[in-house]
C-alpha positions as CSV (number, residue, x, y, z in Angstrom):
1,M,-18.1,14.7,-3.7
2,R,-20.7,16.3,-1.4
3,S,-23.7,15.2,0.5
4,Y,-26.9,17.2,0.4
5,S,-26.4,18.3,4.0
6,E,-22.9,19.5,3.2
7,L,-24.1,21.5,0.2
8,R,-26.8,23.1,2.3
9,G,-24.3,23.8,5.1
10,E,-22.1,25.6,2.5
11,G,-24.9,27.9,1.7
12,A,-26.6,26.3,-1.3
13,S,-30.3,26.3,-1.4
14,R,-32.4,23.4,-2.6
15,R,-33.1,25.3,-5.8
16,D,-29.4,26.0,-6.3
17,I,-28.7,22.3,-6.1
18,E,-31.5,21.4,-8.5
19,H,-30.3,24.0,-10.9
20,A,-26.7,22.7,-10.7
21,V,-27.9,19.2,-11.5
22,A,-30.0,20.3,-14.4
23,S,-27.1,22.3,-15.9
24,G,-24.7,19.4,-15.5
25,A,-22.4,21.2,-13.1
26,V,-22.9,18.4,-10.6
27,S,-24.4,14.8,-10.9
28,R,-26.8,13.2,-8.5
29,I,-25.2,9.8,-8.0
30,A,-27.4,8.5,-5.1
31,R,-30.0,9.8,-2.8
32,G,-28.4,12.7,-0.9
33,W,-25.1,12.5,-2.8
34,Y,-23.7,14.7,-5.5
35,A,-20.5,14.3,-7.6
36,F,-18.6,17.2,-9.0
37,P,-16.5,16.9,-12.2
38,G,-13.2,15.0,-11.4
39,A,-14.8,13.0,-8.6
40,H,-12.8,9.8,-8.0
41,P,-14.6,6.9,-9.8
42,E,-14.1,4.4,-6.9
43,V,-15.7,6.8,-4.5
44,V,-18.6,7.4,-6.9
45,K,-19.1,3.6,-7.3
46,A,-19.0,3.0,-3.5
47,I,-21.6,5.7,-2.8
48,Q,-23.8,4.3,-5.6
49,H,-23.7,0.9,-4.0
50,G,-24.7,2.2,-0.6
51,A,-21.2,1.9,0.9
52,R,-18.1,4.1,1.3
53,A,-14.6,3.8,-0.3
54,G,-12.4,1.8,2.0
55,C,-9.9,-1.0,2.3
56,L,-7.2,-0.7,-0.3
57,A,-9.0,2.0,-2.3
58,G,-9.4,4.0,0.9
59,C,-5.8,3.6,1.9
60,Q,-4.7,4.9,-1.6
61,L,-7.1,7.8,-1.3
62,H,-5.5,8.7,2.0
63,G,-2.2,8.9,0.2
64,L,-0.6,5.5,1.1
65,W,1.2,3.3,-1.4
66,V,-0.8,0.1,-2.0
67,P,-0.1,-2.9,-4.1
68,P,-1.8,-3.1,-7.5
69,Y,-5.4,-4.2,-7.1
70,T,-8.6,-4.8,-9.0
71,G,-12.3,-4.8,-8.1
72,L,-14.5,-2.5,-6.0
73,H,-12.9,-1.9,-2.6
74,A,-16.0,-0.5,-0.9
75,V,-17.1,-1.1,2.6
76,Y,-20.5,-0.7,4.2
77,G,-20.9,-0.1,7.9
78,A,-22.9,-1.7,10.7
79,G,-26.6,-1.6,10.0
80,C,-26.3,-0.8,6.3
81,A,-26.9,-3.1,3.4
82,P,-25.3,-3.0,0.0
83,S,-27.3,-2.6,-3.2
84,L,-25.5,-5.5,-4.9
85,R,-23.6,-8.7,-4.2
86,D,-19.9,-8.3,-4.9
87,P,-16.9,-10.2,-3.3
88,D,-15.0,-6.9,-3.0
89,L,-17.9,-5.2,-1.2
90,H,-17.9,-6.1,2.4
91,S,-19.2,-5.1,5.9
92,Y,-17.3,-3.6,8.8
93,R,-18.1,-3.4,12.4
94,A,-18.2,0.4,12.8
95,P,-21.1,2.7,11.9
96,Q,-20.9,4.0,8.4
97,P,-19.3,7.4,8.2
98,R,-21.0,10.5,6.8
99,V,-18.0,11.2,4.6
100,P,-17.4,9.3,1.3
101,V,-14.2,7.6,2.4
102,W,-13.6,5.6,5.6
103,P,-11.1,7.2,8.1
104,L,-7.5,5.9,7.6
105,L,-7.3,3.7,10.7
106,D,-10.6,2.0,9.6
107,C,-9.2,1.4,6.1
108,L,-6.0,-0.1,7.6
109,E,-8.0,-2.4,9.8
110,Q,-10.2,-3.5,6.8
111,V,-7.0,-4.4,4.9
112,V,-5.8,-6.5,7.9
113,Q,-9.2,-8.3,8.0
114,R,-9.6,-8.9,4.3
115,H,-6.2,-9.3,2.7
116,S,-3.1,-11.3,2.9
117,T,-0.4,-10.8,5.5
118,E,1.9,-9.4,2.8
119,T,-0.6,-6.8,1.7
120,A,-1.4,-5.8,5.3
121,V,2.4,-5.4,6.0
122,I,2.8,-3.3,2.9
123,V,0.1,-0.8,3.7
124,L,1.0,-0.5,7.4
125,E,4.6,0.1,6.6
126,S,3.6,2.8,4.1
127,A,1.5,4.5,6.8
128,L,4.3,4.3,9.3
129,N,6.9,5.5,6.8
130,L,4.7,8.5,5.9
131,R,4.1,9.1,9.7
132,V,0.3,9.3,9.3
133,V,-0.2,6.8,12.0
134,S,1.8,6.1,15.1
135,D,3.4,2.8,16.3
136,E,0.9,2.8,19.2
137,E,-2.0,3.0,16.8
138,V,-0.8,0.2,14.7
139,S,-0.1,-1.9,17.8
140,L,-3.6,-1.4,19.1
141,L,-5.1,-2.2,15.7
142,L,-3.2,-5.5,15.5
143,H,-4.0,-6.4,19.1
144,R,-7.7,-6.5,18.1
145,H,-6.9,-9.3,15.6
146,V,-5.0,-11.9,17.6
147,V,-4.1,-14.5,14.9
148,R,-3.7,-12.2,11.9
149,G,-2.2,-9.5,14.0
150,A,0.6,-11.8,15.2
151,L,1.4,-12.8,11.6
152,V,1.5,-9.2,10.5
153,R,3.6,-8.1,13.5
154,R,6.1,-10.8,12.8
155,H,7.0,-9.2,9.5
156,L,6.5,-5.5,10.2
157,S,9.6,-3.4,9.9
158,S,10.8,-0.2,8.2
159,A,10.5,0.2,4.4
160,E,10.6,3.0,1.9
161,S,8.6,1.1,-0.8
162,G,6.0,-1.6,-1.2
163,S,8.3,-3.5,-3.5
164,E,11.0,-3.6,-0.8
165,T,8.4,-5.0,1.6
166,R,7.3,-7.7,-0.7
167,V,10.8,-9.0,-1.3
168,R,11.7,-8.8,2.4
169,V,8.6,-10.7,3.5
170,F,9.3,-13.4,0.8
171,L,12.8,-13.9,2.4
172,Q,11.6,-13.7,6.0
173,R,9.1,-16.5,5.3
174,R,11.9,-18.7,4.2
175,N,13.9,-17.9,7.3
176,V,16.6,-16.1,5.3
177,P,18.3,-13.3,7.4
178,V,17.5,-9.9,5.8
179,R,17.8,-6.4,7.1
180,P,16.2,-3.3,5.5
181,Q,17.8,0.1,5.0
182,V,21.3,-0.9,5.9
183,E,24.2,1.6,5.6
184,I,27.3,0.1,4.1
185,D,30.6,2.0,4.1
186,G,31.7,2.8,0.6
187,V,28.3,2.0,-0.8
188,G,25.7,4.0,1.1
189,R,22.3,2.9,2.3
190,V,20.8,-0.2,0.5
191,D,17.2,-1.3,0.4
192,L,17.9,-4.9,1.7
193,L,21.0,-6.7,2.9
194,V,20.4,-10.4,2.7
195,G,22.7,-12.5,4.9
196,R,26.2,-11.1,4.8
197,S,26.8,-10.4,1.1
198,L,23.7,-10.0,-1.1
199,I,22.3,-6.6,-1.7
200,I,18.9,-6.2,-3.1
201,E,17.7,-2.9,-4.5
202,C,14.1,-2.4,-5.5
203,D,13.6,0.2,-8.1
204,S,10.3,2.1,-8.3
205,L,8.1,2.5,-11.4
206,A,9.6,6.0,-12.1
207,H,13.2,5.0,-11.2
208,H,16.1,6.0,-13.4
209,S,14.3,8.9,-15.0
210,A,17.4,11.0,-14.3
211,K,20.7,10.2,-15.9
212,D,22.7,11.2,-12.7
213,R,20.7,8.7,-10.6
214,Y,21.4,6.0,-13.1
215,E,25.1,6.6,-13.1
216,L,25.2,6.8,-9.3
217,D,23.5,3.4,-9.0
218,R,26.1,1.8,-11.3
219,F,28.9,3.4,-9.3
220,R,27.5,2.0,-6.0
221,D,27.1,-1.4,-7.6
222,L,30.8,-1.5,-8.6
223,N,31.9,-0.4,-5.2
224,A,29.7,-3.1,-3.6
225,R,31.2,-5.8,-5.8
226,D,34.8,-4.5,-5.0
227,L,33.9,-5.1,-1.3
228,G,32.6,-8.7,-2.0
229,F,28.9,-8.0,-2.2
230,D,26.6,-9.2,-5.0
231,T,23.9,-6.8,-6.0
232,A,20.5,-7.8,-7.4
233,R,18.6,-4.8,-8.8
234,L,14.9,-5.5,-9.2
235,S,12.5,-3.5,-11.4
236,Y,8.9,-2.6,-10.5
237,R,7.8,-5.0,-13.3
238,Q,9.8,-7.9,-11.9
239,V,8.3,-7.4,-8.4
240,W,4.7,-6.9,-9.4
241,Q,4.1,-8.3,-12.8
242,Q,6.7,-11.1,-13.0
243,W,6.7,-12.0,-9.3
244,G,6.6,-15.8,-9.9
245,W,9.7,-15.7,-12.0
246,T,11.5,-13.3,-9.7
247,R,10.7,-15.5,-6.6
248,A,12.3,-18.5,-8.4
249,V,15.4,-16.5,-9.3
250,L,15.8,-15.2,-5.7
251,G,15.3,-18.7,-4.4
252,R,18.1,-20.0,-6.7
253,Q,20.4,-17.2,-5.5
254,I,19.8,-18.2,-1.9
255,R,20.4,-21.9,-2.6
256,L,23.7,-21.0,-4.3
257,G,24.8,-19.1,-1.2
258,R,25.0,-15.7,-2.8
259,H,24.0,-14.2,0.6
260,S,26.7,-16.0,2.7
261,R,29.9,-15.2,1.0
262,P,32.7,-13.5,3.0
263,I,33.1,-9.8,2.7
264,F,36.5,-8.2,2.0
265,S,38.0,-6.0,4.7
């Protein structure tokens, strides 16, 4: 994706650009904007509607892990108007950037403004885990949104996956004690330790592609059981596509006290 001024700055003449469009090498998608083959479809749509890719789409384009989403996550800046009405196309206080994707900190703030506390926590933890933003930058961002910022800050912690964050926030909201990334002697580091005795492991979409990893997980689970821990291993599908059922199961495990059993010494 290039703007007209970028192409001219890279040495292309007006005639060069017109020839590239005529030959199909590039496509003119909006006034002053050109898409090359392989251009990201969400960026193309955002530009066509007079906006820029942002919010969840922008976070994903910046390399963050984001929850599954639908719709057009495009954002238009101050003083700009969209070319259509769409609930996923919204305004933002800052001037519209000249680049096709909003800067990362703006995308994060847009998520905090427009999405649930859970979603905001997931993307912020992804950004912190990847070290593309600092604790100070996140703190300043949340400080600008007093009510929502306080809700997000209450649940913000360390995490290595969005699935882990979703499960942890679910438990925190029910005042269930839960700690992320805990090292247990004889078991290793676990995703979540709930109470004293319930381990929850959140497997990624690509998990268990290697046989050695599969065997290691079963070895860890047996060691954990020998020490008095119960282990619940959740798949990506259970966390993101069957979440209602999974919440109910986790709730029953908590009511049965699976997380408060004594640990063997």
